[in-house]
C-alpha positions, 0 to 999 in steps of 0.5 A, a space after each residue: 823536650 816538652 811532652 805536653 804534661 807541663 801544660 796541664 796545671 796540677 792540683 796546687 796550681 788549680 787550688 791557687 787559681 780557685 783561691 785567688 777569687 771567690 767561686 762563682 757558684 755553689 757548683 764551683 765551691 763543691 768542686 773545690 771542696 771535693 778536690 780538697 777531699 781527694 787530696 786529703 786536705 779534708 776528711 769525709 766527715 768534714 766534707 759531709 758536714 760542709 755539704 750539709 750546711 750548704 744544703 740547709 740553705 736550700 731546704 724548707 721546713 716542710 722537707 724535715 718536719 715531723 708530720 701532724 699525724 706523727 706528732 706526740 701531743 698532750 691534751 692540756 685539759 686532761 688531769 696530770 695523772 693521765 698525762 704522766 704515763 704517756 710523757 714517761 713512755 715517750 721520753 720527750 723533753 717537750 710536748 705541744 699542748 693542745 686544747 682538745 684539737 690538734 689545730 689548737 696548740 695552746 703552748 709547749 709543756 716541758 717535761 721537767 716542769 712536771 717534776 713539781 708534781 712529785 712533791 705533791 704540789 697542786 699545780 695548774 698545767 695551764 700555768 706551766 705552758 711556754 709560748 708556742 712558736 708558729 712558723 710557715 712550711 716554706 721557712 728556710 732551714 738556715 733562717 730557722 736555725 738562726 732564729 732557734 739560736 737567737 730565741 733559745 727555742 728548741 721546737 716550733 709548730 709548723 702551720 699550712 697556708 690555711 693556718 692549720 697545724 701541719 707538723 712540728 720541727 725541732 732544732 735537732 731535726 735541723 742539725 741532723 741535716 748537717 751532721 746526719 743521722 745513724 743508719 741501720 740495716 733496715 734503711 733503704 734507698 731514699 730513691 726507692 718506692 715507699 712500699 717494697 716487697 721483700 720477696 718473702 710475702 711481706 713488705 717494707 713500708 715507709 711510715 710517710 706512705 699515704 694510706 691511699 697508696 698503701 691500700 692500692 698496693 696491698 689491697 687494704 681498705 683503711 680509711 684516710 679521713 683521720 690519718 694521712 699516712 701509715 705511720 700516723 695510723 700505726 702510732 694511733 694504734 699504739 697510742 704513742 710512738 712505738 720502739 724498734 721491734 714492737 708490733 701491732 695488729 690492725 685489721 688483718 695485718 701485722 705492722 712490725 716496727 723496723 726503725 723508729 727514734 724517740 720522736 718519729 716512726 721511720 719504717 715498718 715491715 707489714 705482713 698478713 696475719 696467718 702468714 709467716 716469713 723467714 727471719 
């Protein structure tokens, strides 16, 4: 007796049918991959990375770049003894070197090249500069990754449509879209607002929050002529990219770093001076 169940194709039949032809679109391919995961043919990490690879082809540099306001740069005209403490503190391997202005990137300075200074050798920093690569904000990440691999570059300067520096992007920024980064207890949903009250008299603020939005939400009066984002303002106050757990006071507010990595400030806890919040 046919109860109708035999007319429903099982997973193997569906898989065979799908593999007998190329998927017509990404949605069909993702459906196949998720079916393979649900049937233990792919583990979660493999599925996540495959999805990341597919996502990279749809993303542009502007989606992942480090904004201009959060760039760690060195002024090539400063003496080495002034540059070394900053370079040691930030612990980056390479820096955009500017000729006085952030829109005038003269090249890329590699920290390892400065080891020659330890021998007492008299060196010219201009001679140490590597050529900077300039790319538009609209460049696709998969194209950029291919260019990074071909040229063996690890960093590119991102320029806007007017030729001004909009930010920078590294090969690590691109690879993170594939393998992901490490979340912590301070991460909050990307879909949430940039400013979230914690109910205890403080706010969690994403570093990319525009200063005008921050002013409106907290009744502050920070100027936005020099910095576009809260993160840029806080980095300027520290004089470097701060580490997780550090704090700085700016015009009646305390900014406590909740999450940051070696290159970028991600999120902050903000509270008014004189007010304490439970831990």
